[in-house]
C-alpha positions as CSV (number, residue, x, y, z in Angstrom):
1,P,13.0,-4.3,-8.8
2,M,10.2,-4.4,-6.1
3,M,10.2,-2.1,-3.1
4,P,8.0,-1.7,-0.1
5,L,5.2,0.9,-0.5
6,S,6.4,2.5,2.7
7,L,9.5,3.8,0.7
8,A,7.5,5.1,-2.3
9,R,7.5,8.9,-3.0
10,P,4.3,10.8,-2.5
11,G,2.5,11.5,-5.8
12,E,4.1,8.7,-7.8
13,P,1.6,5.9,-8.8
14,G,2.9,2.4,-8.5
15,T,1.5,-1.1,-9.4
16,I,1.2,-3.6,-6.6
17,R,3.3,-6.6,-7.4
18,R,2.8,-8.6,-4.2
19,V,1.3,-8.4,-0.7
20,A,3.4,-10.2,1.9
21,G,2.4,-11.2,5.4
22,R,0.2,-13.8,7.2
23,D,-3.0,-14.9,5.5
24,E,-5.3,-12.7,7.7
25,T,-3.1,-9.7,7.0
26,R,-3.2,-10.3,3.2
27,R,-6.9,-10.9,3.4
28,R,-7.5,-7.6,5.3
29,L,-5.4,-5.6,2.8
30,A,-7.3,-7.3,-0.1
31,E,-10.6,-6.2,1.4
32,L,-9.3,-2.6,1.4
33,G,-8.3,-2.9,-2.3
34,F,-4.6,-3.8,-2.0
35,V,-4.4,-6.6,-4.5
36,A,-1.8,-7.5,-7.1
37,E,-1.9,-5.4,-10.3
38,S,-3.9,-2.6,-8.7
39,T,-2.5,0.9,-8.9
40,V,-1.7,2.7,-5.6
41,T,-0.4,6.2,-4.9
42,V,1.0,7.6,-1.7
43,V,-1.0,10.8,-1.1
44,S,0.9,11.9,2.0
45,R,2.8,10.8,5.1
46,L,1.4,11.8,8.4
47,A,2.9,10.9,11.9
48,G,4.2,7.5,10.9
49,S,1.2,6.6,8.7
50,L,0.7,6.8,5.0
51,I,-2.4,8.1,3.3
52,L,-2.8,6.0,0.1
53,Q,-5.1,6.2,-2.9
54,V,-6.2,2.8,-4.1
55,K,-9.1,2.4,-6.6
56,D,-11.6,5.1,-5.6
57,S,-10.7,5.2,-1.9
58,R,-8.2,6.9,0.4
59,V,-6.9,4.6,3.1
60,A,-4.5,5.3,6.0
61,L,-2.0,2.5,6.9
62,D,0.8,2.5,9.4
63,R,4.3,2.3,8.0
64,D,4.7,-1.4,9.0
65,L,1.6,-2.5,7.1
66,A,2.5,-0.4,4.1
67,G,5.9,-2.1,4.1
68,R,4.1,-5.4,3.4
69,I,2.8,-4.1,0.1
70,L,5.4,-4.4,-2.6
71,V,5.3,-2.2,-5.7
């Protein structure tokens, strides 16, 4: 079963299954490396944001945006 990335536990890698949202939201996330079949790990949670490791980058996303990424 898929779940939003915002609910994933820190340290556990997951595979992105789908990115939901409007076209421009999906496009922006894709530019950051959040595309289907990529591996993503929640590094930490900080003041309502998540620090994520995707490909060779660390990216901070707010909880709402992270909730659009389904793993």
